[in-house]
C-alpha positions as CSV (number, residue, x, y, z in Angstrom):
1,M,12.5,305.1,10.7
2,K,11.6,308.2,12.7
3,T,9.6,308.7,15.8
4,E,9.0,311.6,18.2
5,K,9.0,311.5,22.0
6,K,7.4,314.3,24.0
7,H,9.1,315.8,27.0
8,A,6.8,315.6,30.0
9,D,8.1,318.9,31.5
10,S,8.2,321.1,28.4
11,G,5.9,319.9,25.7
12,L,8.8,319.9,23.3
13,S,9.5,316.8,21.2
14,R,12.7,314.9,20.6
15,T,13.2,313.2,17.2
16,I,14.4,309.6,17.4
17,F,15.9,308.1,14.3
18,T,16.3,304.3,14.0
19,V,18.7,303.2,11.2
20,P,17.5,300.1,9.4
21,I,19.6,297.0,10.1
22,T,18.9,295.1,6.9
23,E,22.6,294.6,6.1
24,Q,23.3,293.5,9.7
25,V,20.5,290.9,9.5
26,K,22.1,289.5,6.3
27,L,25.5,289.3,7.9
28,L,24.3,287.6,11.0
29,K,22.2,285.1,9.0
30,A,25.5,284.1,7.4
31,L,26.9,283.4,10.9
32,D,24.1,280.8,11.4
33,G,26.0,278.4,9.2
34,R,29.2,278.7,11.3
35,Q,30.0,276.8,14.4
36,D,33.4,278.3,15.2
37,A,33.9,279.9,18.6
38,E,34.1,283.5,17.3
39,A,30.8,283.2,15.4
40,L,29.0,281.7,18.4
41,R,30.3,284.4,20.8
42,I,29.3,287.2,18.5
43,K,25.7,286.0,18.3
44,R,25.7,285.5,22.1
45,Y,27.1,289.0,22.7
46,L,24.6,290.7,20.4
47,A,21.7,288.9,22.2
48,M,22.7,290.4,25.6
49,A,20.5,293.1,27.0
50,D,21.3,296.8,26.4
51,L,21.6,298.0,30.0
52,S,21.4,301.7,28.9
53,R,17.8,301.0,27.9
54,T,16.9,298.6,30.7
55,K,14.7,300.5,33.2
56,G,15.9,300.4,36.7
57,N,19.5,299.8,35.7
58,P,21.9,302.6,36.7
59,L,23.3,302.8,33.2
60,S,19.8,303.7,32.0
61,E,19.6,306.2,34.8
62,I,22.8,307.9,33.5
63,S,21.4,307.9,30.0
64,E,18.3,309.7,31.2
65,R,20.1,312.2,33.4
66,V,22.5,313.3,30.7
67,T,20.1,313.4,27.7
68,N,17.6,315.4,29.8
69,L,20.1,318.1,30.6
70,P,18.8,321.5,29.4
71,V,21.6,321.9,26.8
72,L,21.0,318.4,25.4
73,K,17.3,317.6,25.9
74,N,16.2,318.8,22.5
75,F,18.9,316.9,20.6
76,D,17.9,314.2,18.1
77,H,18.5,310.6,19.2
78,I,19.8,308.0,16.8
79,E,19.8,304.2,17.2
80,I,22.4,302.6,14.9
81,P,23.4,299.1,13.8
82,E,25.8,297.1,16.0
83,V,27.6,295.5,13.0
84,I,29.5,298.2,11.1
85,P,31.7,298.1,7.9
86,T,35.4,298.8,8.7
87,K,35.4,301.5,6.0
88,I,32.9,303.4,8.1
89,L,34.0,302.6,11.7
90,F,37.7,303.1,11.1
91,D,38.5,304.7,7.7
92,L,36.0,307.6,8.0
93,F,37.1,308.4,11.5
94,N,40.8,308.8,10.7
95,F,42.1,305.7,12.4
96,A,45.6,305.0,11.2
97,P,46.1,301.8,9.2
98,D,48.2,300.3,12.0
99,H,45.8,301.5,14.8
100,P,45.4,298.7,17.4
101,A,41.6,298.9,17.1
102,R,41.8,297.5,13.6
103,S,43.5,294.3,14.9
104,T,41.6,291.0,15.4
105,S,43.2,290.9,18.8
106,D,41.1,294.0,19.8
107,T,38.0,293.8,17.7
108,Y,35.3,291.2,16.9
109,Y,35.2,290.6,13.1
110,V,31.9,289.3,11.7
111,D,33.7,288.9,8.4
112,P,36.8,290.6,6.9
113,K,35.0,293.8,6.2
114,N,32.5,294.1,9.1
115,V,32.9,294.3,12.8
116,L,31.0,294.7,16.0
117,R,31.1,298.5,16.7
118,T,33.9,299.5,19.0
119,H,32.8,303.1,19.5
120,D,29.6,305.0,19.3
121,T,31.0,308.0,17.5
122,V,30.2,306.1,14.3
123,M,26.7,307.5,14.7
124,W,28.0,310.6,13.0
125,Y,28.1,308.7,9.7
126,Y,24.5,307.4,10.0
127,Y,23.2,310.7,11.2
128,F,24.6,312.7,8.3
129,Q,23.2,310.1,5.8
130,L,19.6,310.8,6.9
131,E,17.7,312.8,4.2
132,E,16.1,315.0,6.8
133,I,19.6,315.9,8.2
134,K,21.0,316.5,4.7
135,K,18.1,319.0,4.1
136,K,19.0,320.7,7.4
137,I,22.6,321.0,6.3
138,A,21.6,322.4,3.0
139,E,19.5,325.0,4.8
140,G,22.3,325.9,7.2
141,K,20.5,324.8,10.3
142,E,22.3,323.8,13.6
143,L,22.5,320.0,14.4
144,G,22.5,318.2,17.7
145,V,22.4,314.4,18.2
146,M,22.9,311.8,20.9
147,C,23.6,308.1,20.7
148,Y,24.1,305.4,23.3
149,G,24.2,301.6,23.6
150,K,26.4,298.6,23.6
151,V,29.9,298.5,22.2
152,Y,32.4,295.6,21.9
153,R,36.1,295.3,22.4
154,K,38.2,292.4,23.3
155,D,39.7,293.1,26.7
156,E,41.4,291.7,29.8
157,I,39.4,290.2,32.7
158,D,39.3,292.1,36.0
159,R,36.7,293.5,38.3
160,H,36.4,296.8,36.3
161,H,36.5,295.6,32.7
162,M,34.3,293.7,30.4
163,N,34.5,293.1,26.7
164,I,30.9,294.3,26.3
165,F,30.1,297.7,27.7
166,H,28.0,300.8,27.0
167,Q,28.9,304.2,25.6
168,M,27.2,307.5,25.1
169,G,28.1,310.2,22.6
170,G,26.9,313.7,21.7
171,L,27.6,315.9,18.7
172,Y,26.6,319.6,18.1
173,L,27.3,321.5,15.0
174,V,26.5,325.1,13.9
175,P,27.2,326.9,10.6
176,D,30.4,328.8,10.5
177,S,28.4,331.9,9.4
178,Q,26.4,331.7,12.6
179,K,29.1,331.4,15.2
180,M,32.4,329.7,15.9
181,L,32.3,327.5,19.0
182,T,35.3,327.0,21.2
183,I,36.7,324.4,23.6
184,E,35.3,326.5,26.4
185,D,31.7,325.9,25.1
186,L,32.4,322.1,25.3
187,K,33.8,322.4,28.8
188,T,30.5,324.1,29.9
189,V,28.5,321.2,28.5
190,L,30.8,318.6,30.0
191,S,30.6,320.3,33.4
192,G,26.9,319.7,33.3
193,V,27.3,316.1,32.3
194,V,29.7,315.4,35.2
195,Q,27.5,317.2,37.8
196,S,24.3,315.4,36.6
197,V,25.9,312.1,37.5
198,F,28.0,312.9,40.5
199,G,26.4,316.0,42.0
200,K,27.4,319.7,42.2
201,D,30.1,319.1,44.8
202,I,32.2,316.7,42.7
203,K,35.8,317.9,42.0
204,Y,36.8,317.6,38.3
205,R,39.3,319.0,35.9
206,F,40.1,319.1,32.1
207,N,43.3,317.8,30.6
208,P,44.5,318.0,27.0
209,D,44.1,314.7,25.1
210,T,44.3,313.3,21.5
211,F,41.7,311.6,19.4
212,P,41.7,310.7,15.7
213,Y,38.6,312.8,14.8
214,T,38.8,315.9,17.1
215,D,41.3,318.7,17.5
216,P,41.7,320.2,20.0
217,S,40.7,317.4,22.3
218,L,40.4,317.0,26.1
219,E,39.6,314.5,28.8
220,V,37.7,315.0,32.1
221,E,39.0,313.6,35.4
222,V,37.1,313.5,38.7
223,E,38.7,313.3,42.1
224,I,37.7,310.2,44.1
225,K,39.3,309.7,47.5
226,G,42.3,311.8,46.6
227,E,42.8,310.1,43.2
228,W,42.1,311.6,39.8
229,I,40.2,309.2,37.5
230,E,39.5,309.8,33.8
231,I,35.9,309.5,32.9
232,L,35.2,310.9,29.5
233,G,36.7,312.6,26.4
234,G,35.7,315.1,23.8
235,G,36.8,317.8,21.4
236,M,36.1,319.9,18.4
237,P,35.4,317.8,15.2
238,R,38.2,318.1,12.7
239,K,37.1,319.9,9.5
240,S,38.8,317.2,7.4
241,V,36.7,314.5,9.1
242,L,33.5,316.4,8.7
243,K,34.3,317.0,5.0
244,D,34.7,313.2,4.6
245,F,31.1,313.0,5.6
246,G,30.0,315.7,3.2
247,V,29.6,318.3,5.8
248,E,31.4,321.6,5.1
249,G,31.0,325.1,6.6
250,Y,30.2,323.8,10.0
251,N,32.0,323.7,13.4
252,G,31.1,322.3,16.8
253,W,31.9,320.0,19.6
254,A,31.6,316.3,20.4
255,F,32.0,314.0,23.4
256,G,31.8,310.4,24.5
257,F,32.1,308.2,27.5
258,G,31.7,304.7,28.9
259,L,28.6,304.4,31.2
260,E,30.0,301.6,33.3
261,R,32.9,303.7,34.5
262,L,30.7,306.5,35.8
263,A,28.3,304.0,37.5
264,I,31.2,302.2,39.2
265,I,32.6,305.4,40.6
266,S,29.2,306.8,41.6
267,M,28.2,303.7,43.6
268,Q,31.7,302.5,44.6
269,L,30.9,299.3,42.9
270,P,33.4,296.5,43.6
271,D,32.8,294.4,40.5
272,I,31.4,295.4,37.0
273,R,29.5,292.1,36.8
274,L,27.1,293.4,39.5
275,L,25.6,295.7,36.8
276,W,24.2,292.5,35.1
277,S,23.0,290.8,38.3
278,E,19.4,289.5,38.5
279,D,19.7,289.1,42.3
280,E,17.1,291.4,43.8
281,R,19.3,292.1,46.8
282,V,21.9,293.5,44.4
283,K,19.4,295.3,42.0
284,K,17.7,297.3,44.8
285,Q,21.1,298.8,45.7
286,L,22.1,299.8,42.2
287,K,21.2,303.5,42.4
288,L,23.5,306.3,41.4
289,G,25.0,308.0,44.4
290,N,24.2,305.0,46.6
291,K,27.4,303.4,48.0
292,F,27.1,299.7,47.3
293,V,27.3,297.4,50.3
294,E,28.3,293.9,49.5
295,I,25.7,291.3,50.5
296,S,28.4,288.8,51.3
297,K,32.0,288.6,50.1
298,Y,32.0,285.1,48.8
299,P,35.5,283.6,49.0
300,P,37.6,283.3,45.9
301,I,39.2,280.2,44.5
302,V,42.4,280.6,42.7
303,R,43.8,278.2,40.1
304,D,46.9,278.6,37.8
305,I,47.3,277.4,34.3
306,S,50.4,277.3,32.2
307,F,50.9,276.2,28.7
308,V,53.1,276.4,25.6
309,V,51.6,277.8,22.4
310,K,52.7,279.2,19.0
311,N,53.9,282.8,19.2
312,D,50.8,284.0,17.2
313,F,48.7,283.3,20.4
314,I,46.4,286.3,21.2
315,P,45.7,286.7,24.9
316,N,42.5,288.6,24.4
317,D,41.1,285.6,22.4
318,Y,42.0,283.4,25.3
319,F,40.2,285.7,27.8
320,D,37.0,285.2,25.8
321,T,37.5,281.4,26.1
322,V,38.0,281.7,29.9
323,R,34.8,283.8,30.2
324,E,32.8,281.2,28.2
325,T,34.2,278.2,30.1
326,A,33.1,279.7,33.4
327,P,30.3,282.1,32.7
328,G,30.0,284.8,35.3
329,L,32.4,283.1,37.7
330,V,35.8,284.6,36.6
331,E,36.8,287.7,38.6
332,E,40.3,288.2,37.2
333,V,42.9,286.7,34.9
334,E,46.4,287.7,35.7
335,L,49.4,287.1,33.5
336,L,52.1,285.6,35.8
337,D,54.7,284.8,33.3
338,K,55.5,284.8,29.6
339,Y,58.8,283.7,28.1
340,E,60.5,282.1,25.1
341,N,63.0,279.3,25.2
342,A,63.6,277.7,21.9
343,K,65.8,274.9,23.3
344,K,63.1,274.0,25.9
345,F,59.8,274.7,24.0
346,G,60.8,274.7,20.3
347,E,61.3,277.4,17.8
348,G,58.4,279.8,17.5
349,N,56.8,278.8,20.8
350,L,56.0,280.7,23.9
351,S,55.2,279.7,27.5
352,Y,52.4,281.5,29.3
353,A,51.2,281.2,32.9
354,F,48.0,282.8,34.1
355,R,46.4,283.0,37.5
356,I,42.6,282.8,37.4
357,T,40.5,284.0,40.3
358,Y,37.1,282.4,40.4
359,R,34.5,284.1,42.5
360,S,30.7,284.0,42.3
361,L,28.7,287.1,43.2
362,D,25.8,285.2,44.8
363,R,27.1,281.9,46.3
364,T,30.1,280.1,47.6
365,L,31.9,278.0,45.1
366,T,33.3,274.6,46.0
367,S,36.8,273.4,45.2
368,A,35.4,270.4,43.5
369,E,33.2,272.5,41.3
370,I,36.1,274.7,40.3
371,D,38.4,271.7,39.7
372,T,35.9,270.5,37.2
373,I,35.6,273.9,35.5
374,H,39.4,274.4,35.5
375,K,39.9,270.9,34.0
376,S,37.4,271.9,31.2
377,L,39.5,275.1,30.6
378,E,42.6,273.0,30.3
379,D,40.9,270.8,27.8
380,V,39.6,273.7,25.8
381,T,43.0,275.4,25.9
382,K,44.6,272.3,24.4
383,K,42.0,272.0,21.6
384,A,41.3,275.6,20.7
385,F,44.8,276.9,20.9
386,R,46.8,273.8,20.1
387,A,48.5,274.3,23.5
388,V,50.6,271.9,25.6
389,V,49.4,272.4,29.1
390,R,52.2,272.1,31.6
């Protein structure tokens, strides 16, 4: 499906492509017959709001600022499925067979061949498959496209990480016969991206980096309170990768970044969960460049849990279980100890100890309430992971 959106300031139009999700609907319908924890969480995660398209949310504000930059405002936009075949998400993008992203410990698998998207660069594939874009390539026209939305990766729990977050990516290609772009062209674009979010006075720098699908590649860091923090990456698409998509005789640049990281830095946000808050006292403060002032620092309640499990235990799977047992109440899960003692625990077993910090963003938790939740976590740990809680 294709639509056009007019720019209020210029009269120019932006083409928006929406890729059909017929196959995704079929795959998700198959999940309806499953009641295992992974299937239930996948459906729950997909149902969560896309904050990059939620008016009033700072992630939406970043999306608007960046896509309306003069160098990017006439780019096509593409909305792609959230369930992607591994042969597209990983194989076409040059991910090594043993790359961590392919592991079930890092990625949510809908079935053995399809996953929740882990990066938005996959939009390249869908863009190049469009008949209108194939025609442009055949005619030797330049191409520019942007994509943004939710991505999913199993992750640790702390105040700055979630397993559901938002990315934005851009791609620009020109025929080799027209001109050869350089990494300096990309740096000019990324300078505009950085300044659109943080202002003209922000200090930033470029460092060499490595990505599977671009070469050369770089990262951008900004200086915050004397500390350099990486915020985005980019590079020049590899000719071999473009050829795998059926695109030859073109060169260009590409970039991508996580929206949450930029928002957290811009507002000095103490907790990533605040971006999802429905508390009006919080929402009215969530403006880029506005230093967030905590309404009240509600006290944490800390509980430890230790248990013995088989050595195939995957911590990232356990973090999902913790999130689901205490929705919105877990600030951090810290690994205290992990060790093996065949004589004490049995061959092939490991002992884990985690410290869980419970803290609500909008009320004071009681010890009795957390004791009940923590007891539920112990019960789930025993049942779901065949663990012996110590």
